[in-house]
C-alpha positions in Angstrom: 171.3 88.1 -46.0 171.0 84.9 -44.1 172.7 84.1 -40.8 173.2 80.4 -39.9 173.2 79.3 -36.2 174.2 75.9 -34.9 173.6 74.0 -31.7 174.5 70.4 -30.9 171.4 68.6 -29.6 172.7 65.0 -29.1 175.9 63.0 -29.5 176.0 59.3 -29.9 178.6 56.6 -30.5 178.2 54.6 -33.8 178.7 51.0 -32.6 178.8 49.3 -36.0 180.8 51.9 -37.9 183.9 50.6 -39.7 186.2 53.3 -38.2 186.5 53.0 -34.4 185.7 56.0 -32.2 183.2 57.5 -34.7 180.5 59.7 -33.1 177.5 61.3 -34.6 176.2 64.7 -33.5 172.7 65.9 -34.3 173.2 69.6 -35.0 170.2 72.0 -34.9 170.5 74.5 -37.7 168.6 77.8 -37.8 168.5 80.2 -40.8 167.8 83.7 -39.6 167.2 86.8 -41.7 169.9 89.2 -40.6 167.9 92.4 -41.2 164.6 91.5 -39.5 165.8 88.8 -37.1 163.1 86.5 -38.4 163.6 82.8 -38.2 163.4 81.5 -41.7 164.1 77.8 -41.3 165.1 75.2 -38.7 166.1 71.6 -38.8 168.5 68.8 -37.6 171.5 67.7 -39.6 173.5 64.7 -38.5 177.3 65.1 -38.6 179.6 62.1 -38.1 183.1 62.9 -36.8 186.2 61.1 -35.6 190.0 61.9 -35.5 190.0 62.1 -39.3 187.5 64.9 -39.7 183.8 66.0 -39.6 181.4 64.6 -42.2 177.9 66.2 -42.4 175.1 64.2 -44.1 175.0 65.6 -47.7 171.5 64.3 -48.3 170.2 66.1 -45.1 171.8 69.3 -46.3 170.2 69.0 -49.7 166.8 68.3 -48.2 167.1 71.2 -45.8 168.2 73.8 -48.4 167.5 73.8 -52.1 169.8 76.7 -53.1 173.3 75.4 -54.1 175.2 78.4 -52.7 173.6 78.1 -49.3 174.1 74.3 -49.3 177.8 74.8 -49.8 178.0 77.5 -47.1 176.1 75.3 -44.7 178.3 72.3 -45.5 181.6 74.2 -44.8 180.2 76.1 -41.7 178.8 73.0 -40.0 182.0 71.1 -40.6 184.0 73.9 -39.1 181.6 74.2 -36.1 181.8 70.4 -35.3 185.6 70.3 -35.9 186.2 73.1 -33.3 183.9 71.4 -30.8 185.1 67.9 -31.4 187.4 67.7 -28.3 184.5 68.6 -26.0 181.7 66.4 -27.6 181.0 63.2 -25.7 178.3 60.7 -26.2 175.1 61.4 -24.2 174.9 57.7 -23.1 178.3 57.7 -21.2 
């Protein structure tokens, strides 16, 4: 069984985005084997978010994990993670 851990590394404002107040968080993702505690995989996935929702980069998720079931789990879990943190995430450059 695989456990997924998340940690926001960087938040930046997207200046030229067509929806105002859109930010992008680079989220570090770790896949860990639940039984052994071994780190299986790590990487960064950008997630854009604004008042309308959280939008992870599908192409980054597909490149990070090949198995469709884990891709889907990662997509939903990372969206939920960023959505819950959204009120507290501020751009690093402010």
